[in-house]
C-alpha positions in Angstrom: 0.0 0.0 0.0 1.5 3.3 -1.0 1.8 6.4 1.2 -1.0 8.1 -0.8 -3.4 5.2 -0.3 -2.6 5.2 3.4 -3.4 8.9 3.6 -6.7 8.3 1.8 -7.5 5.3 4.1 -6.7 7.4 7.2 -8.9 10.3 5.9 -11.8 7.9 5.3 -11.4 6.5 8.8 -11.3 10.0 10.3 -14.4 11.0 8.4 -16.2 7.8 9.5 -15.3 8.4 13.1 -16.7 12.0 12.9 -19.9 10.6 11.5 -20.1 7.9 14.2 -19.4 10.5 17.0 -22.3 12.6 15.6 -24.6 9.6 15.5 -23.7 8.7 19.1 -24.3 12.3 20.2 -27.7 12.3 18.5 -28.7 9.0 20.0 -27.7 10.2 23.5 -29.9 13.3 23.1 -32.8 11.1 22.0 -32.3 8.8 25.0 -32.3 11.8 27.3 -35.5 13.1 25.7 -37.1 9.6 26.0 -36.1 9.4 29.7 -37.5 12.9 30.4 -40.8 11.9 28.6 -41.0 8.7 30.7 -40.5 10.6 33.9 -43.2 13.2 33.0 -45.5 10.4 31.9 -45.0 8.6 35.3 -45.7 11.9 37.2 -48.8 12.4 35.2 -50.0 8.9 35.8 -49.5 9.2 39.6 -51.3 12.6 39.6 -54.2 11.1 37.6 -54.5 8.1 40.0 -54.5 10.5 43.0 -57.2 12.6 41.4 -59.3 9.6 40.5 -59.0 8.3 44.1 -60.1 11.7 45.5 -63.0 11.9 43.0 -64.0 8.3 44.0 -64.0 9.2 47.7 -66.1 12.3 47.0 -68.5 10.4 44.8 -68.9 7.7 47.4 -69.5 10.3 50.1 -72.2 12.0 48.0 -73.9 8.7 47.2 -73.9 7.9 50.9 -75.3 11.3 51.8 -78.0 11.0 49.2 -78.9 7.5 50.5 -79.1 8.9 54.0 -76.0 7.4 55.3 -72.9 9.0 56.8 -70.2 9.5 54.2 -67.0 7.5 54.8 -63.9 9.5 55.8 -61.4 9.6 53.0 -58.3 7.6 53.6 -55.1 9.6 53.8 
């Protein structure tokens, strides 16, 4: 292999490494975005479940009141 061919091969490898580094950076950014999305989704799910539990307690209390019973105390 001549010196010129070696230089071309080295340049190609360098270019390939630059592309690979860019791909790795992009993938890392996407993974961070996905993790952030999953965290926000989990927070929303927990908040939704809490709201549903509160609404259920209130509805049960209202049903009990309408039926002439004492409403149950909501659980903490």
